[in-house]
C-alpha positions in Angstrom: 47.4 -22.9 23.4 49.5 -21.1 26.0 48.4 -18.7 28.8 50.3 -16.3 30.3 50.7 -17.0 34.2 49.7 -13.6 35.6 46.2 -13.7 33.6 43.5 -15.6 34.5 40.8 -16.7 31.8 37.5 -17.9 32.1 35.5 -20.6 29.6 32.3 -18.7 28.2 29.7 -20.8 30.7 32.1 -19.2 33.5 32.2 -16.0 31.8 28.2 -16.2 31.5 28.1 -17.0 34.5 29.8 -13.8 36.1 28.7 -11.0 33.7 24.7 -12.5 34.0 24.5 -13.5 30.8 23.7 -16.2 28.5 26.0 -17.8 26.4 23.9 -17.0 23.0 23.8 -13.0 24.0 27.8 -13.0 24.3 28.3 -14.6 21.2 25.7 -12.5 19.6 27.6 -9.5 21.1 31.2 -10.8 19.4 29.2 -11.3 16.2 27.9 -7.4 16.1 31.8 -6.6 16.9 31.3 -5.1 20.8 33.0 -8.5 22.3 36.3 -10.0 21.6 37.5 -12.7 24.0 40.6 -13.0 25.1 41.5 -15.8 23.6 40.1 -18.2 21.4 41.5 -21.6 20.7 42.7 -22.3 17.6 42.1 -26.1 17.5 38.9 -26.2 19.6 37.1 -22.7 18.9 36.9 -22.8 22.6 36.8 -19.1 23.7 38.7 -17.3 26.9 37.7 -14.6 28.8 39.2 -12.0 31.0 39.1 -9.5 33.2 38.6 -6.8 30.9 36.0 -8.4 28.7 34.1 -8.2 32.2 34.5 -4.7 32.5 33.2 -4.5 28.7 29.8 -6.4 29.1 29.5 -3.6 32.1 29.5 -1.0 29.7 27.5 -2.8 27.7 24.5 -3.1 29.9 25.0 0.3 31.2 24.3 1.7 28.0 21.7 -0.7 27.3 19.8 1.4 30.3 20.0 4.3 27.8 17.6 1.9 25.3 20.4 1.6 22.7 20.2 -1.5 21.0 23.2 -4.5 21.1 23.7 -3.2 17.6 23.6 0.3 18.3 25.7 -0.2 21.4 28.8 -2.2 18.8 28.7 0.7 16.4 29.1 3.4 18.7 32.1 1.3 19.7 33.2 1.2 16.5 32.9 4.4 15.0 30.4 2.8 12.7 27.0 5.7 13.6 27.0 9.2 13.8 28.3 9.8 18.1 26.1 13.1 18.7 23.5 11.9 16.6 22.7 9.2 18.8 23.6 11.5 21.7 21.1 13.9 21.0 18.4 11.5 20.6 18.8 9.6 23.7 18.8 13.2 25.3 16.0 13.9 23.6 14.4 10.4 24.5 15.4 11.1 28.4 13.8 14.9 28.0 10.8 13.0 27.4 10.6 10.5 30.0 11.2 12.9 32.6 8.2 15.0 31.4 6.4 12.2 31.5 7.5 10.9 35.1 6.4 14.9 36.2 2.7 14.6 34.7 2.8 11.4 36.5 3.7 12.7 39.7 1.2 15.6 40.0 -1.7 13.2 38.6 -1.0 10.7 41.4 -0.4 13.2 44.4 -4.5 13.5 43.8 -4.4 17.3 44.7 -5.0 20.1 42.7 -1.2 21.5 42.2 0.8 23.4 40.0 4.3 23.4 38.7 6.3 25.9 36.7 9.5 24.6 35.0 11.6 24.8 31.9 11.0 22.6 29.2 12.5 20.8 25.9 9.7 19.8 23.2 10.5 17.9 20.5 10.3 18.5 16.7 6.2 17.6 16.4 4.4 16.2 13.0 0.6 18.1 13.6 -2.4 17.0 12.3 -4.0 20.7 12.4 -7.4 21.8 11.6 -9.2 25.4 13.1 -12.7 25.1 15.3 -14.8 27.0 17.2 -16.3 26.2 20.6 -17.3 27.4 23.6 -16.7 24.8 26.3 -14.7 22.4 27.4 -17.2 19.7 26.7 -17.3 21.2 23.0 -13.4 21.4 22.7 -13.9 17.0 24.1 -15.7 16.6 20.6 -13.3 18.3 18.8 -10.3 16.9 19.2 -12.5 13.1 18.7 -13.7 13.7 15.1 -10.4 15.3 14.1 -8.4 12.9 15.6 -11.1 10.2 13.8 -10.2 11.8 10.8 -6.8 12.0 11.0 -6.9 7.9 11.5 -9.2 7.6 8.7 -6.9 10.1 6.5 -3.9 7.3 7.5 -1.6 8.9 9.8 -0.3 7.0 13.3 -1.2 8.8 15.5 1.9 10.4 18.1 2.4 9.4 22.0 2.9 13.2 22.3 0.5 15.1 24.0 -2.4 16.8 22.0 -2.5 20.7 21.6 -4.2 23.8 21.2 -3.3 27.1 19.7 -5.9 30.6 20.6 -4.9 33.5 18.3 -5.4 35.4 21.5 -3.1 33.0 23.6 -5.3 32.3 25.7 -4.6 35.7 27.6 -8.9 36.0 28.0 -9.1 32.2 29.2 -9.2 29.0 27.6 -12.7 29.2 26.4 -12.7 32.0 23.4 -14.0 35.1 24.8 -14.9 36.2 21.2 -15.8 34.9 18.1 -13.5 36.7 16.3 -10.6 34.4 18.2 -9.5 31.2 16.0 -8.4 27.6 18.3 -6.5 25.8 16.5 -6.2 22.0 17.4 -3.4 19.6 16.9 -3.0 16.2 16.9 0.6 15.1 17.0 1.2 11.9 14.4 4.4 9.8 13.3 6.2 11.5 10.4 4.8 9.3 7.2 5.0 9.9 3.2 1.2 10.5 3.5 0.8 14.3 1.7 -2.1 15.9 3.2 -2.8 19.9 3.7 -3.6 19.8 6.9 -0.2 18.5 8.5 1.9 21.1 9.9 5.7 20.6 11.3 6.7 22.4 14.4 10.4 22.5 15.8 11.5 21.4 18.4 12.0 24.2 20.9 12.5 25.4 24.5 9.5 26.2 26.8 8.6 27.4 29.4 5.7 25.5 31.1 3.2 25.2 33.8 1.8 21.5 34.1 -1.3 21.3 36.6 -3.7 19.1 38.2 -8.0 19.1 38.9 -11.3 19.5 37.0 -12.4 21.9 34.1 -13.1 24.4 36.9 -9.5 25.8 37.3 -8.4 26.0 33.6 -9.6 29.5 33.5 -7.1 29.5 36.8 -4.3 28.2 35.0 -4.2 31.2 32.1 -4.0 33.6 34.7 -1.2 31.5 36.6 0.7 31.4 33.6 0.7 34.6 32.2 1.5 36.5 35.4 4.7 33.9 36.0 5.5 34.8 32.5 5.5 39.0 33.1 7.0 38.1 36.5 10.1 36.5 34.9 10.4 38.7 32.0 10.1 35.6 29.9 9.9 36.3 26.0 7.5 34.1 24.1 9.4 33.2 20.4 5.9 31.1 19.8 2.3 31.0 20.6 1.4 29.2 23.3 -0.2 26.0 23.8 -2.0 24.6 25.9 -2.0 20.1 26.1 -4.4 17.8 27.3 -2.1 14.9 29.3 -4.8 13.4 30.7 -8.2 14.3 29.3 -11.3 12.8 28.7 -10.2 12.2 25.2 -7.0 9.7 27.0 -9.4 6.9 28.7 -12.7 6.1 28.8 -12.6 5.8 32.9 -10.4 8.9 33.6 -12.4 10.5 36.8 -13.5 14.5 35.8 -11.0 15.1 39.0 -8.2 13.1 37.6 -7.4 15.8 34.1 -4.0 17.1 33.9 -3.4 19.7 32.0 0.5 21.5 30.7 0.4 25.1 29.4 3.5 25.9 27.4 5.0 29.1 25.6 8.1 28.3 23.6 10.9 30.7 24.3 14.2 29.3 22.1 17.7 29.3 23.7 16.5 31.5 27.0 
């Protein structure tokens, strides 16, 4: 094998140490079409790599931070996938991670707090049922039994937070101000082929959000602050407000009542 004098080639063992990857990983990257050695000896089959291969592996490592699989990364570079669709999927995943980090931050500050922001909510399939409740504690049991019913119906509960809507948009507080107020309870589920009259498909949407931390005593204050801010910002809702229980009794048995975390949102379309 003739190697140009001005090119420094590395054996697979050397290349493995340079990149911090095992030989088997490098070979799998080659098999899926992402990595091609600079030269392969036709007689021995030995692989030799150069600096370009090093940068290719660095790009691969960077794309791994997005959560892409080896095959997805290879498909990106060989144009075997819809790049725009893949980018949108990753943007959605990153948006969800940002939401979760924000929720963890406000929860572990361990103090009553309110935070306004604009966020994107993904398309969601929900198991939905109406109910009539008069206290926050009753609402806990309603969600518990609906989630149980949902599981028994064969659905897998999604990581997205459960939430409720009210026919008065919670403008009179979380608890219905009169029997005529209709409360709907939503349990997000993973998409499936199961047919059920209680399933509702909600499109992806941008929302105005109030993230809050504290016990049940702040629920009324959340509604007041939220709608006051909506009015101040002259926001025009495009759908009903949602009240989400992020960290609450149904999220774990050992959660203190002072450690609850809520998010109230209203869709605003593309504004």
